[in-house]
C-alpha positions in Angstrom: -169.2 -45.4 95.6 -170.7 -42.3 97.0 -172.2 -42.2 100.5 -174.8 -39.5 101.4 -176.4 -39.6 104.9 -175.7 -43.2 105.3 -177.0 -44.3 101.9 -174.4 -45.8 99.6 -174.8 -45.0 95.9 -173.0 -47.5 93.7 -171.6 -46.2 90.3 -173.0 -47.7 87.1 -171.2 -48.0 83.8 -174.2 -46.6 81.8 -177.2 -44.5 82.5 -180.3 -43.8 80.4 -181.2 -40.1 80.2 -183.9 -38.8 77.8 -183.8 -42.0 75.8 -180.0 -41.9 75.3 -177.6 -44.2 77.0 -174.7 -42.4 78.4 -171.5 -44.1 79.5 -168.8 -42.8 81.8 -166.4 -42.0 79.0 -169.0 -40.7 76.5 -167.9 -43.3 73.9 -171.6 -44.0 73.0 -171.0 -47.7 72.3 -174.0 -48.8 74.4 -176.2 -46.2 72.6 -175.0 -47.4 69.2 -175.7 -51.1 70.2 -179.1 -50.1 71.5 -180.0 -48.1 68.4 -178.9 -50.9 66.0 -180.9 -53.4 68.2 -184.0 -51.3 67.9 -183.5 -51.0 64.1 -183.2 -54.8 63.8 -186.3 -55.4 65.9 -188.4 -53.0 63.8 -187.0 -54.3 60.6 -188.0 -57.9 61.5 -191.5 -56.7 62.4 -191.6 -54.9 59.1 -190.5 -58.1 57.3 -193.6 -59.8 58.7 -195.8 -57.2 57.1 -194.0 -57.1 53.7 -194.8 -60.5 52.3 -194.9 -60.4 48.5 -198.0 -62.4 48.0 -200.3 -61.1 50.7 -198.5 -58.3 52.5 -198.6 -54.5 52.4 -197.8 -52.8 49.0 -194.3 -51.5 48.3 -195.2 -47.8 49.1 -196.8 -48.7 52.5 -193.9 -50.7 53.6 -191.4 -48.0 52.5 -193.4 -45.4 54.5 -193.5 -47.6 57.6 -189.8 -48.2 57.4 -188.9 -44.5 57.0 -191.5 -43.3 59.4 -191.0 -45.8 62.2 -187.8 -47.8 62.0 -185.5 -45.1 60.8 -186.8 -42.6 63.3 -186.5 -45.0 66.2 -183.0 -46.2 65.1 -181.6 -42.7 64.7 -183.2 -41.1 67.7 -180.6 -38.8 69.2 -178.1 -39.4 66.3 -177.2 -35.7 66.3 -175.6 -36.3 69.7 -173.9 -39.7 69.2 -173.2 -39.9 65.5 -170.0 -38.4 63.9 -170.2 -38.2 60.1 -167.8 -40.5 58.2 -165.1 -38.5 56.4 -161.6 -38.9 54.9 -158.6 -36.9 56.2 -156.5 -35.2 53.6 -153.7 -37.4 52.4 -155.1 -40.5 54.1 -157.3 -43.4 52.9 -158.5 -44.2 56.4 -162.1 -43.2 57.2 -162.8 -41.3 60.4 -166.0 -40.9 62.4 -168.7 -43.4 63.3 -167.6 -46.0 60.7 -168.7 -49.1 62.6 -172.1 -47.6 63.4 -172.6 -46.7 59.8 -171.8 -50.2 58.7 -174.2 -51.7 61.2 -177.0 -49.4 60.3 -176.3 -50.1 56.6 -176.9 -53.8 57.4 -180.2 -53.0 59.0 -181.3 -50.9 56.0 -180.2 -53.7 53.6 -182.4 -56.2 55.4 -185.3 -53.7 55.2 -184.7 -53.0 51.5 -184.7 -56.7 50.8 -188.0 -57.1 52.6 -189.5 -54.1 50.9 -188.6 -55.1 47.4 -188.7 -58.9 47.8 -185.3 -59.0 46.3 -182.7 -61.7 46.6 -179.9 -61.7 49.2 -177.3 -61.5 46.4 -178.7 -58.2 45.0 -176.4 -55.2 45.3 -177.3 -52.9 48.1 -177.4 -49.7 46.0 -179.8 -51.4 43.6 -182.1 -52.5 46.5 -182.0 -48.9 47.9 -182.9 -47.4 44.5 -185.8 -49.8 44.0 -187.1 -49.4 47.5 -186.9 -45.6 47.2 -184.4 -45.3 50.1 -181.5 -43.0 50.5 -178.0 -44.6 50.8 -177.1 -44.9 54.5 -174.2 -42.4 54.4 -176.6 -39.8 52.9 -179.3 -40.7 55.4 -177.0 -40.3 58.4 -175.3 -37.1 57.1 
C-alpha cells in the first residue's frame, strides 16, 4: 500500500484504462476474458435477432456481427493480441493461442446463428456460408 498525506492507497490486481484492463504483470488475461465475454454477450443478442422464420435476413445479421460484435470483442487487440505462429523446427504454436481458440468459439456460435446451420456442421463451412473470415485471418 501507498500512503500519501495520511491517505492509504491500496494496490489492485487490475485497472481499466481507456477501455483496456491492465494487470500488474501485463499478461492481459483479464482483458482477454473481458473481450471474450463481450463477444459472447453480443453473439447471444445477435442470436435473438437471427431467427430463420421471422428474423433478420442473412446479410443483415452478418453486417451486425461484423460491425458490432467483432469490433467490440477485438477492441484494443493490437495491444493485447500476439499473432499465432510456429517456430522453425517446432510443432508447438506460439502467441495468443488460447485467446484465438476462445474467439473462434464465439465466431462459430455467431456463424451458426447467421446461417441457421446445425451444431455438427464444420466451422470452415459455416464461416464460408456466413461470409466470415476464418478467425486466424481475422485476428492477423
